[in-house]
Steps between C-alpha positions, in 0.01 A plus 500: 500500500742221597344182633611174660865406451552813289456718805852547631601634837647805330157579351337479842765735642453750218121500531518548878765771464754321721838331459531133409643437848195651669261307276682176575496566876125567495418192293718278717357644822837636615636837603357803673270647239233764557138391466447737207799366302406141580145562381623662175727206423233239574246693290748518210575129528129420503427720196785339306399154620853452633558151639798401708656180371371225728714226347841632598618390844773647713774284350572696184853636461600740224850550363565842346752462219637779282489393136644812337726422206802634687466206740487229232855391580398419858243233407760224530580625852136557603362164383649287782364747757153483346506120477604469863230744613236305306619167638525622860163677487331190356653278769356730768153507342521845336462602137747738337390731218753698299396862454703676225584866559702759312633847562180638344267305730355735763466416867126555475472243221701243693306565819164478326588169335636354822179593680297332226713186539444501878865423564617392843870573444725679251856411401708699255826445313698824452186717466419723798257785552533601863167686509316206342656242730433714807137529393474122463666447838250740660225269375668195658629373167863405574766573239844346448755656264752276323838611362461871570672639809398863451223488764639238738441728800130538420389184320549128556782411265694200372803620309866441425789618715646712220758660727639161603492369144692800366751489784573129458501528121759779518704286738514231230677753277730623776593148608592424138757780520309785337573845642381732223122460489211676327128491576237499222129548571184620328223735604221330695264778605247258650763306695746758637577291808645220285732747328610643834547167679707347221726802468549535877579127530759540225639815661532334843721223360713755310544716811582204726795418275591868471478489122484827310172558321443815300149637447534445125535130580124490563317503168119535489333434166157487340463132418205560267712710261749264336669774297562717807608195700763407241623859485533528880682169543732561204577851622577365846764255378652754262535775760576320826863428578599249612219275385338299781581131521152411629141620485222463752183530289158571652343181361562236237256656254718812482809278502389331176475837328836611638668180378358559152653850498831371638517250214475791255784673686712182480499471879472136603324355804670381719843522330503882490232586754307303762127534567257412776129592511221420752174339398547174311185612315598369156448155353855367518386169351490677165835480315473858371488644854849627602653324800475758778604435859208616712368543850192278472159602636303196622165587343334173605584576863349844451170339405513274806578785739229724355242224547610436857489871579148534363376193687649631824327832447165332440535268797643744754373834370848651510492868410855627571697478176754217480773445245676183387822539302641213297876457476657483155744221416796504263478312170833464317472503120863591436452870417749592775870456429731437794789746472618470859833337417567675168 
């Protein structure tokens, strides 16, 4: 038998034959629960000597952060957001705890742990489980999603205006005289809205200037498979005629890989082909990082806006989902060649 701190909420739920949500509602005195179910949960909690944590107040924020290996490259981009959230939370008298999650972490596990922590609010960078967040919201635990626009109509969200960034980034190429453009992207199954917004922003600029754009000018790759990536990019430049003079690349992480392949093909940036990529997610202070002109995402501002949104929710009890979109700004690192007067 589990005793004391070893008795988890999930154990109480299992013993009472109810869901973790129901057990939590009973033990917190919330929800419309039948007398029989309430009695079963309380009996189970008593038998397991379950104690609610008395030390945690209502000022505990949790940040869900996906730490899967595939997201390692984003740590440089995430860190300023996390630092700003920690600083802003501390200034307002809240604590912020980072809760690591992965694609193998179940909603039940996350929910159980959050209930044990007695969180008052949940923020999340990239990671979203709509069912989990809806469950938390139903228990008056507000959630704010950062840098994921996939559920902006249903969840409070602070994200990037990817459509605007792609449109203005493409205009940088067009204004430099480029008329034959290609679009490179990679599969992002968890973030389909980012893929769509960036392509549609690119396409809008192309259509406004009545530029021709063939379907084979959009290349979607698997960024995790370097061999396949090199094959696809090499095949593209061998088969397409005429070769594009400029590339809009989904982000600067993919752009680095593309530049490496272009070097093997003896295609120079920007002398032979120009490149722009949204994000500014790389450490450009490092000399080995290629100079890529980008549409910069202000990650520090993201942290500020997310904090303000959460505070407003806590103070005013706002329940109708709001969204804040941050504009991207152009950073010139000389990867775009001006061919307007050539």
